[in-house]
C-alpha positions in Angstrom: -54.9 3.4 -29.1 -52.1 2.8 -31.8 -51.4 -0.6 -33.0 -48.3 -0.9 -35.5 -45.7 -4.0 -35.8 -45.4 -6.3 -33.1 -40.9 -6.8 -31.3 -39.6 -9.3 -33.0 -35.6 -9.2 -31.7 -33.3 -6.9 -29.9 -30.3 -6.3 -30.6 -27.4 -5.2 -29.7 -25.6 -3.4 -32.2 -23.2 -1.6 -29.8 -22.5 -2.7 -26.2 -22.1 -0.7 -23.4 -18.8 1.5 -22.3 -18.1 -0.8 -18.5 -18.4 -4.3 -19.2 -16.7 -5.1 -15.8 -18.4 -4.4 -12.2 -18.1 -4.6 -8.6 -21.1 -6.0 -6.6 -23.0 -2.8 -4.9 -22.2 -0.7 -8.5 -25.1 -0.6 -10.7 -25.0 -0.7 -14.6 -24.2 2.1 -16.9 -25.9 2.5 -19.8 -23.1 5.1 -21.2 -22.6 3.8 -25.2 -25.1 1.4 -25.1 -27.7 0.8 -27.9 -29.8 -1.4 -28.5 -32.2 -1.9 -32.4 -35.4 -3.3 -32.5 -35.8 -5.9 -34.9 -39.6 -5.2 -36.2 -41.9 -7.9 -37.6 -42.7 -6.2 -40.8 -39.0 -5.7 -42.1 -38.2 -2.7 -40.2 -35.8 -2.1 -37.3 -35.3 1.0 -34.9 -33.2 1.8 -32.5 -35.2 1.6 -29.2 -31.8 2.6 -27.0 -33.6 5.4 -25.2 -37.5 3.5 -24.3 -35.1 0.9 -22.8 -35.7 -0.2 -18.7 -33.3 -2.3 -16.7 -32.9 -2.6 -12.8 -31.4 0.3 -10.6 -30.5 -2.3 -8.2 -26.8 -3.0 -6.8 -26.0 -5.2 -8.5 -24.9 -8.7 -7.4 -22.2 -11.6 -8.1 -25.2 -13.5 -9.3 -25.7 -10.7 -12.6 -23.9 -11.9 -15.3 -26.6 -11.7 -17.5 -28.1 -9.0 -17.2 -31.3 -8.0 -19.1 -32.5 -4.3 -20.5 -36.5 -4.5 -21.5 -38.9 -2.9 -23.9 -41.4 -2.0 -21.8 -44.1 -0.5 -24.6 -46.2 -3.8 -25.3 -49.6 -3.9 -24.1 -51.5 -6.5 -26.4 -51.4 -7.8 -29.6 -53.9 -7.3 -32.9 -53.1 -7.9 -35.4 -53.7 -10.2 -38.5 -51.9 -13.3 -40.2 -51.9 -14.0 -43.8 -53.8 -17.9 -43.0 -56.8 -15.1 -42.2 -56.4 -15.4 -38.3 -56.1 -13.7 -35.7 -53.7 -12.9 -32.4 -55.8 -10.3 -31.2 -56.3 -10.5 -27.4 -53.1 -13.0 -27.3 -50.8 -12.0 -24.3 -46.9 -10.6 -26.0 -43.6 -10.9 -24.2 -42.5 -7.7 -23.1 -38.9 -8.3 -25.7 -35.5 -8.8 -23.3 -32.1 -8.0 -24.1 -28.9 -9.2 -22.7 -26.2 -8.0 -21.9 -22.8 -10.0 -20.7 -21.2 -8.6 -17.9 -18.4 -9.2 -15.6 -18.6 -8.9 -11.4 -15.4 -9.5 -10.2 -14.6 -9.0 -5.7 -11.7 -7.7 -4.9 -11.1 -8.8 -1.6 -10.2 -6.7 1.1 -9.1 -8.9 3.2 -9.9 -8.5 7.1 -12.3 -6.4 6.3 -15.0 -9.6 8.0 -18.2 -6.8 8.1 -17.8 -5.6 4.5 -17.8 -1.7 5.9 -15.0 -0.9 3.8 -12.5 -0.1 7.6 -10.6 -3.0 9.1 -11.0 -2.0 13.1 -12.3 -3.7 15.8 -16.0 -5.1 14.6 -14.2 -7.9 12.5 -11.7 -8.0 14.8 -15.0 -9.5 17.7 -16.2 -11.1 14.4 -13.3 -13.3 13.9 -13.3 -14.3 17.1 -16.8 -14.8 18.0 -16.6 -17.5 14.9 -13.8 -19.2 16.4 -15.9 -19.8 19.4 -18.9 -20.8 17.3 -20.8 -18.1 18.5 -20.9 -17.1 15.0 -21.1 -18.1 11.9 -19.5 -16.5 8.9 -20.7 -16.9 5.5 -18.6 -17.9 2.3 -17.0 -14.6 1.6 -16.8 -13.5 5.4 -14.1 -16.5 5.6 -11.7 -15.8 2.5 -11.5 -12.4 4.3 -11.3 -13.3 8.1 -8.4 -15.9 6.8 -5.5 -13.4 7.1 -3.3 -15.9 7.1 -4.0 -18.2 4.8 -3.9 -21.2 7.0 -7.7 -22.4 5.6 -9.1 -22.1 9.3 -10.6 -18.8 11.4 -8.2 -18.9 14.6 -7.1 -17.0 17.6 -4.8 -15.9 15.6 -6.9 -14.6 12.6 -7.9 -12.4 15.4 -4.9 -11.2 16.6 -3.4 -10.1 12.8 -6.7 -8.1 12.1 -6.2 -6.5 15.5 -2.6 -5.5 15.4 -3.6 -4.4 11.7 -5.9 -2.2 13.5 -4.2 -0.9 16.4 -1.5 0.4 13.2 1.1 -2.5 14.5 1.0 -4.4 11.6 0.5 -2.5 7.6 -0.7 -5.7 5.5 -1.2 -9.5 6.3 -0.1 -12.9 5.3 -2.7 -13.8 3.4 -2.3 -11.0 1.2 1.5 -11.8 0.3 0.4 -16.1 -0.6 -2.0 -14.5 -3.0 1.0 -12.2 -4.7 3.5 -15.4 -4.9 
């Protein structure tokens, strides 16, 4: 059993190279450096000991947490003679601010990376009130940019799938 000074704080001394992500990407720690500030006044690079989630990022992951997991118990005496032995010690955490941006791919309602009959079918089912779309799906389904999901959107997506058109009216609106 080893007893040492406890960590007072974690400080990000060098941000990772990548701070902007798309939903679905995984955090890349390249370039990251984190220093631990100990209660005895010393500091040390602890980057190699950090843990974090390897789950794909979501739009909500703007404050990405890095944890220092090597903390099991507290075993120290205070200057006033009292003891901290047995007191639970919280795992130190550092937070990296990330920017999660979504590129809108109009027409790809099911987010499979393709614009096809499945997407057109989802739009048509939504129009008939047979399918409820979330906010992101509604945004990419409104390919004519009128703020509504209609048969016009269905027709445009289907025509795109058939290679009759190469872009959607909403893309022209976004550019202007």
